[in-house]
C-alpha positions as CSV (number, residue, x, y, z in Angstrom):
1,M,0.9,151.8,4.5
2,P,4.5,151.8,3.7
3,R,5.2,152.8,0.2
4,Y,7.4,149.5,-0.2
5,L,4.1,147.3,-0.3
6,L,2.5,149.6,-3.3
7,Y,5.7,149.1,-5.2
8,L,6.0,145.2,-4.4
9,K,3.2,144.0,-7.3
10,R,5.1,146.5,-10.1
11,Y,8.3,145.4,-9.1
12,Y,8.2,141.5,-8.5
13,T,10.2,139.5,-10.4
14,G,9.7,136.0,-8.9
15,N,13.3,136.4,-7.7
16,V,13.7,138.3,-4.4
17,A,17.6,139.4,-4.8
18,E,16.6,141.1,-8.4
19,T,13.2,142.4,-6.6
20,L,15.1,144.2,-3.8
21,N,18.0,145.4,-6.2
22,N,15.1,147.1,-8.4
23,L,13.0,148.8,-5.3
24,F,16.3,150.1,-3.3
25,F,20.0,149.8,-5.2
26,D,19.4,150.4,-8.8
27,E,20.0,154.0,-9.5
28,F,16.7,155.1,-10.2
29,A,15.2,152.8,-7.5
30,P,12.2,154.1,-6.0
31,L,13.1,153.3,-2.8
32,R,16.8,154.6,-2.8
33,E,16.8,156.9,0.0
34,E,14.2,154.8,2.3
35,G,17.1,153.5,4.5
36,L,18.8,156.7,5.0
37,N,15.4,158.2,5.5
38,T,14.7,155.3,8.4
39,L,18.2,155.8,10.0
40,K,17.7,159.6,10.0
41,L,14.0,158.9,11.6
42,E,15.0,156.5,14.2
43,F,18.4,157.7,15.2
44,G,18.2,161.4,14.6
45,R,22.0,163.1,14.6
46,F,23.7,159.5,15.7
47,Y,22.5,158.2,12.0
48,R,25.7,158.5,10.2
49,S,27.2,156.3,13.1
50,F,24.3,153.2,12.8
51,G,24.8,153.6,8.9
52,R,28.7,153.1,8.8
53,I,27.9,150.0,11.2
54,S,25.5,149.0,8.8
55,C,27.7,149.1,5.5
56,S,30.4,147.5,7.7
57,I,28.2,144.6,8.5
58,R,27.0,144.2,4.7
59,Y,30.3,144.6,3.3
60,G,32.0,142.2,6.0
61,L,29.4,139.7,5.1
62,E,30.2,139.8,1.5
63,S,33.7,138.7,1.9
């Protein structure tokens, strides 16, 4: 079972964006490293390239 499902009950606030922020993006979020760990697992030594692409897409959509 993915860890985030275990945390969902405790961190769900009714607001999806706030819940995601609390789980993944806050300074002490329990799943803060989950994205990086998944990239490393899936792409091995190429994970940095895919991480940069992901960041570019994310920040490109915000502007």
